[in-house]
C-alpha positions in Angstrom: -57.9 24.1 53.9 -59.9 27.4 53.4 -63.0 27.9 56.3 -66.0 27.4 54.4 -69.3 28.2 54.6 -70.6 25.3 52.3 -71.0 21.5 53.1 -67.8 19.4 52.2 -67.9 17.6 49.1 -68.5 13.8 50.0 -65.3 13.2 47.6 -63.1 15.3 49.6 -64.4 13.6 52.8 -64.0 9.8 51.7 -60.2 11.4 50.2 -59.2 12.5 53.8 -60.9 9.1 55.7 -59.3 7.0 53.1 -56.1 9.1 53.3 -56.3 9.1 57.0 -56.3 5.2 57.4 -53.2 4.9 55.5 -51.4 7.2 57.4 -52.3 5.9 60.9 -51.7 2.1 59.5 -48.3 3.3 58.4 -47.9 5.2 62.0 -49.0 2.1 63.9 -46.6 0.2 61.9 -43.7 1.9 63.0 -44.8 2.4 66.8 -44.9 -1.8 66.9 -41.7 -2.2 64.9 -39.7 0.7 67.0 -41.8 1.0 70.1 -41.1 4.1 72.3 -41.5 8.2 72.2 -39.0 8.0 69.6 -40.8 6.6 67.2 -43.2 9.2 67.6 -40.7 12.0 67.2 -39.3 10.6 63.8 -42.7 9.9 62.9 -43.5 13.5 62.9 -40.4 14.9 61.9 -40.7 13.0 58.5 -44.4 13.9 58.4 -43.5 17.5 58.1 -40.9 17.3 56.1 -43.2 15.6 53.6 -46.0 18.1 54.1 -43.3 20.9 53.3 -43.3 19.0 49.9 -46.9 18.2 49.8 -47.7 21.5 50.1 -45.2 23.0 47.8 -45.6 19.7 44.5 -48.9 19.1 44.8 -51.8 20.3 43.0 -54.6 21.6 45.6 -57.6 19.2 44.7 -54.9 16.1 46.0 -54.2 17.6 49.0 -57.1 16.2 51.0 -55.9 12.9 50.5 -52.1 13.2 51.0 -52.1 16.5 53.6 -54.9 16.0 55.8 -55.7 12.3 55.2 -52.1 10.5 55.4 -50.3 13.0 56.8 -52.7 13.9 59.5 -53.2 10.1 60.2 -49.6 9.6 60.2 -48.2 12.4 62.4 -49.8 12.4 65.7 -49.9 15.4 68.5 -51.6 13.3 70.8 -49.4 10.8 71.1 -46.7 13.8 71.5 -48.2 15.3 74.4 -49.0 11.7 75.7 -45.2 10.9 75.7 -43.9 14.4 77.0 -46.6 13.9 80.0 -45.2 10.7 80.4 -41.4 11.6 80.2 -41.8 14.1 82.9 -44.5 11.9 85.1 -41.6 9.3 85.7 -39.0 11.1 86.4 -37.2 11.8 82.9 -37.2 15.3 82.7 -34.2 15.9 81.0 -35.4 13.4 78.1 -39.0 15.0 78.4 -37.6 18.4 77.8 -35.5 17.3 75.2 -38.1 15.5 73.3 -40.5 18.4 74.0 -37.9 21.0 71.9 -36.8 18.5 69.8 -40.4 17.7 68.0 -41.7 21.5 68.1 -38.2 23.0 66.7 -37.5 20.2 64.4 -41.3 19.6 63.2 -41.1 23.3 61.9 -37.8 23.2 60.3 -38.5 20.2 58.6 -41.6 21.7 57.0 -39.7 24.4 56.3 -36.7 22.4 54.5 -39.4 20.2 52.6 -41.2 23.7 50.9 -38.0 25.3 50.5 -36.0 21.8 48.8 -39.5 21.1 46.6 -39.5 24.9 45.7 -36.1 24.8 44.3 -36.8 21.1 42.7 -40.1 22.3 40.9 -39.1 25.8 40.0 
């Protein structure tokens, strides 16, 4: 979203909020079904892959709901950071390092892949 000086329309705030609730509920459900830090990796990689697709294929007017709302609520950098800290604090440094690098590199690669594949499909 571009930086603005004017107020954000109420419909945009409502769209982001509604999308955020849906994304957070989906993330919570996956975390309950598959507890542990590797669920967060999967969530973040899938979210970034879908984000790449959304940015290419979804009209700008729908992006606040889908990109900022749903995917912003679904993916989670704060849980990722907490998981990394926990893994290192509990002496699981190899797993923590792998988790940290896999998430960062994987998220960037997933977003790029999603955008590239979507571009090929829609163009």
